[in-house]
C-alpha positions in Angstrom: -65.9 65.1 -32.0 -65.6 66.1 -28.3 -68.1 68.2 -26.6 -65.5 71.0 -26.4 -65.0 70.9 -30.2 -68.7 70.9 -30.7 -69.0 74.1 -28.7 -66.3 75.7 -30.9 -67.9 74.6 -34.1 -71.2 76.1 -33.5 -72.0 79.4 -31.8 -74.6 79.6 -29.1 -75.0 75.9 -28.1 -76.9 76.9 -25.0 -80.6 77.5 -25.6 -81.7 81.1 -26.0 -83.0 82.8 -22.9 -86.4 83.0 -24.4 -88.3 79.7 -24.5 -88.8 78.4 -28.0 -92.4 78.5 -29.2 -93.7 75.5 -30.9 -95.4 76.2 -34.3 -98.9 74.8 -34.8 -98.6 71.1 -35.6 -99.4 70.1 -39.2 -100.0 66.6 -40.6 -96.8 65.0 -41.8 -96.8 61.4 -43.1 -95.3 59.1 -40.5 -94.8 56.4 -43.1 -91.2 55.9 -42.3 -91.2 55.4 -38.6 -93.0 55.6 -35.3 -90.5 57.5 -33.2 -87.8 60.1 -33.6 -84.8 60.0 -31.2 -82.9 63.2 -30.4 -79.7 63.3 -28.3 -79.4 66.2 -25.9 -75.7 66.9 -25.6 -75.8 69.0 -22.4 -78.6 67.1 -20.6 -77.1 63.6 -21.1 -80.5 62.5 -22.3 -82.4 61.3 -25.4 -85.8 62.7 -26.3 -88.3 60.2 -27.8 -90.9 61.8 -30.1 -94.0 60.3 -31.5 -94.1 61.1 -35.2 -97.9 61.1 -35.4 -98.3 63.8 -32.7 -94.8 65.4 -32.8 -94.8 65.2 -29.0 -92.1 64.1 -26.7 -93.3 60.9 -25.1 -90.1 60.1 -23.0 -86.8 61.6 -21.9 -84.2 58.9 -21.2 -80.9 59.3 -19.3 -78.0 58.0 -21.3 -74.2 58.4 -21.2 -72.4 61.7 -21.0 -72.6 64.2 -23.8 -74.5 62.1 -26.3 -74.0 62.9 -30.0 -74.8 60.5 -32.8 -77.7 58.1 -32.7 -78.8 55.2 -35.0 -81.9 53.0 -34.8 -81.8 49.2 -35.6 -83.7 48.1 -38.8 -86.2 46.2 -36.6 -86.7 49.3 -34.4 -86.0 47.5 -31.2 -82.8 49.3 -30.2 -81.2 52.7 -30.6 -77.5 53.2 -30.3 -76.1 56.5 -28.9 -72.5 57.7 -29.0 -71.8 59.1 -25.5 -69.0 61.4 -26.3 -68.1 62.4 -22.8 -68.0 58.8 -21.4 -66.4 57.1 -24.4 -69.1 54.5 -24.8 -72.2 53.6 -26.7 -75.5 53.5 -24.8 -77.8 50.8 -26.1 -81.4 51.8 -25.6 -84.3 49.3 -25.6 -86.9 51.2 -27.5 -89.8 49.1 -26.0 -89.0 50.0 -22.4 -87.0 53.3 -23.1 -84.2 52.0 -20.8 -80.5 51.7 -21.4 -79.7 48.0 -21.3 -76.0 48.2 -22.0 -73.1 50.6 -22.1 -70.3 49.5 -24.4 -66.8 51.1 -24.1 -65.5 52.4 -27.5 -62.7 54.8 -28.5 -62.2 58.3 -27.2 -64.7 61.0 -28.0 -67.2 58.9 -30.1 -69.4 61.1 -32.3 -71.1 59.7 -35.4 -72.6 56.2 -35.5 -74.1 54.2 -38.4 -75.5 50.7 -38.6 -74.9 48.1 -41.4 -78.0 47.6 -43.5 -78.8 44.3 -41.7 -78.2 45.9 -38.3 -75.5 43.4 -37.4 -72.8 45.9 -36.8 -72.5 49.5 -35.6 -69.7 51.7 -36.8 -68.6 54.4 -34.4 -66.4 57.4 -35.3 -64.0 58.1 -32.4 -62.8 61.6 -32.9 -60.2 61.5 -30.1 -58.8 58.1 -31.1 -58.7 58.6 -34.9 -60.4 55.3 -35.2 -63.8 53.6 -36.0 -65.0 51.0 -33.5 -67.0 48.1 -34.9 -69.6 46.9 -32.5 -71.4 43.5 -32.8 -75.0 44.3 -32.0 -75.8 40.7 -31.1 -73.2 40.6 -28.3 -72.8 44.3 -27.6 -69.0 43.9 -27.9 -66.4 45.8 -30.0 -65.0 43.3 -32.4 -62.6 45.6 -34.3 -61.0 49.1 -34.1 -60.0 50.5 -37.5 -57.5 53.3 -37.8 -58.7 56.2 -40.0 -57.8 59.8 -40.5 -57.5 62.6 -37.9 -60.6 63.6 -35.9 -63.3 61.5 -37.6 -66.7 63.1 -37.0 -69.3 61.0 -38.9 -69.6 57.7 -40.7 -72.0 56.4 -43.5 -72.4 52.9 -44.8 -73.3 52.0 -48.4 -76.6 50.3 -49.0 -74.9 47.0 -49.9 -73.0 47.1 -46.6 -69.7 46.7 -48.4 -68.1 50.0 -47.4 -68.1 52.5 -44.6 -67.1 56.1 -45.4 -65.7 58.2 -42.6 -65.5 62.1 -42.6 -62.0 62.9 -41.1 -62.3 66.6 -40.2 -58.7 66.9 -39.1 -57.0 65.4 -42.2 -59.3 66.8 -44.9 -60.2 63.4 -46.1 -62.8 60.6 -46.2 -61.5 57.2 -45.2 -63.1 54.2 -46.9 -63.3 51.0 -44.8 -63.8 47.6 -46.4 -66.4 46.2 -44.0 -65.4 42.6 -44.8 -61.7 43.0 -44.0 -62.3 45.9 -41.5 -59.4 47.9 -42.9 -59.1 51.3 -44.4 -58.5 50.6 -48.1 -58.8 54.0 -49.7 -58.6 57.7 -48.8 -60.9 60.1 -50.8 -60.7 63.9 -50.9 -63.0 65.6 -48.4 -62.4 69.3 -48.8 -61.0 71.5 -46.0 -62.9 70.2 -43.0 -65.3 67.3 -43.8 -67.8 66.8 -41.0 -70.8 65.1 -42.6 -71.0 62.3 -45.1 -73.7 60.3 -46.8 -73.8 57.7 -49.6 -75.9 57.8 -52.8 -78.3 54.8 -53.1 -76.3 53.4 -56.0 -73.1 53.7 -54.1 -71.3 55.5 -56.9 -70.9 58.8 -55.1 -70.7 60.3 -51.6 -71.8 63.8 -50.5 -69.5 65.5 -48.0 -70.3 68.5 -45.9 -67.3 70.8 -45.7 -67.8 73.1 -42.7 -64.9 75.5 -43.5 -65.4 75.7 -47.3 -69.1 76.3 -46.9 -70.0 73.7 -49.5 -70.9 70.1 -50.2 -68.5 68.0 -52.3 -69.7 65.2 -54.5 -67.1 62.5 -54.7 -67.1 59.5 -57.1 -66.4 56.4 -55.1 -64.9 54.6 -58.1 -62.8 57.4 -59.5 -61.9 59.0 -56.2 -62.4 62.4 -57.7 -64.6 65.4 -56.8 -67.3 65.6 -59.5 -69.1 68.7 -58.2 -68.8 71.3 -55.4 -72.1 72.9 -54.3 -71.9 76.1 -52.3 -74.5 76.0 -49.5 -73.6 78.8 -47.0 -71.5 79.2 -43.9 -71.0 76.2 -41.7 -72.6 73.1 -43.3 -72.4 70.4 -40.6 -74.5 67.5 -41.8 -75.9 66.1 -45.0 -78.6 63.4 -45.6 -80.2 62.0 -48.7 -83.9 61.5 -49.2 -85.0 57.8 -49.6 -85.1 58.2 -53.4 -81.7 59.8 -53.6 -83.0 62.8 -55.6 -82.4 65.4 -52.9 -79.7 66.0 -50.3 -80.6 68.0 -47.2 -77.8 70.1 -45.6 -77.9 71.6 -42.1 -76.2 75.0 -42.4 -75.2 76.5 -39.1 -74.4 80.1 -39.9 -77.6 81.4 -41.4 -79.9 78.9 -39.6 -81.2 77.1 -42.7 -81.4 73.8 -44.5 -80.2 73.8 -48.0 -81.8 71.3 -50.5 -79.5 70.0 -53.3 -80.9 68.5 -56.5 -78.6 65.5 -56.8 -79.1 65.2 -60.6 -78.1 68.8 -61.4 -75.8 69.3 -58.4 -77.3 72.7 -57.5 -79.3 74.1 -54.6 -82.9 73.8 -55.5 -84.4 75.3 -52.3 -83.7 76.6 -48.8 -85.7 76.3 -45.6 -85.2 78.9 -42.9 -85.5 77.1 -39.5 -84.6 80.1 -37.4 -82.3 83.2 -37.1 -78.5 83.0 -36.8 -77.7 81.2 -33.5 -80.5 78.6 -34.1 -77.7 76.3 -35.3 -79.3 73.6 -37.3 -77.0 70.7 -36.7 -78.0 67.1 -37.7 -80.6 65.9 -40.3 -82.7 62.7 -40.7 -84.9 62.2 -43.7 -87.9 60.0 -44.3 -90.4 59.9 -47.2 -92.7 62.1 -45.2 -90.5 64.5 -43.2 -87.1 66.1 -42.7 -86.0 66.3 -39.1 -83.4 68.9 -38.1 -81.9 69.3 -34.6 -81.3 73.0 -33.6 -78.5 73.2 -31.0 -78.9 76.9 -30.2 -82.7 76.8 -29.8 -83.1 73.4 -28.0 -85.6 72.3 -30.6 -86.3 69.9 -33.4 -87.6 71.3 -36.6 -90.0 69.2 -38.7 -90.0 70.0 -42.4 -92.4 68.8 -45.1 -90.2 67.7 -48.0 -92.9 68.5 -50.6 -93.5 72.1 -49.6 -90.2 72.8 -47.9 -92.0 74.4 -45.0 -91.4 74.0 -41.3 -94.7 72.4 -40.1 -93.8 72.2 -36.4 -91.1 72.8 -33.9 -90.6 70.4 -31.0 -89.0 71.6 -27.8 -86.4 68.9 -26.6 -83.5 69.1 -24.3 -80.4 71.3 -24.0 -78.1 71.4 -27.1 -79.8 68.7 -29.2 -77.2 67.0 -31.5 -78.1 63.8 -33.3 -81.4 62.6 -34.7 -82.6 59.3 -36.0 -86.0 57.8 -37.0 -87.2 54.3 -36.2 -88.0 52.2 -39.4 
């Protein structure tokens, strides 16, 4: 998704005139990682946050208009989709320096690594394709045609399939990661923009921005098994480690909706700010839920047990993607 499209999708991408005030920091378990990485779309930077202190410890220049971000399983590299420069910036997390810039398709947005970290899948919104990047060589080894305007990509835990939210063709493309071909097309609602895979691989959760809902789609049957209304403008969906809850960033009302995946219903909501805060992307660990807020220039940190915002971290201008080191 291009930076222009991102501006149209969410109102008020520029930070509010008043400086955001950080809430008092509370203790959140850092069990699932040491650092959080946030892409700042209008600053061309990535903010690096220490999960123990919830403080920004580095701000790293990357490619133009960075969007999606993924961290390698060994934590040594982060991969950033630079939408404006049609490349992936490879960040060495030990030095906080970009060590490679890999050309991909046009308008790269969402990125996801294979479970073993060997391959990075990049959704190219302007090329209607997914680039497959070999992380050992930092070279693109395949370009897979998918639907129109792909925004995000998710890989199953067994690494066998990659699911691509094609916002322009109302579908989810399924890539066989062995053959590197699109082998199926699943229903995605009216405008699918976010997708995640259940731990058992039997279903996917698709955020439909226009329909204001999340669709649950069976990966074997290819049918929608449930549709969960969440509010105006859901843009991203992420599952907790145990798969029992799905967390949805809902742009319009400035909230995160929590879906009980067993009952397929909203079991709770978390207000992260007023309308215009624009919660955008979500990353979930066992101890925290991290939500970028484009309109506020902040990262909200939510305790998944209490569903309370425990702190708000000021980052760069128009934060987009978020990922946590393992």
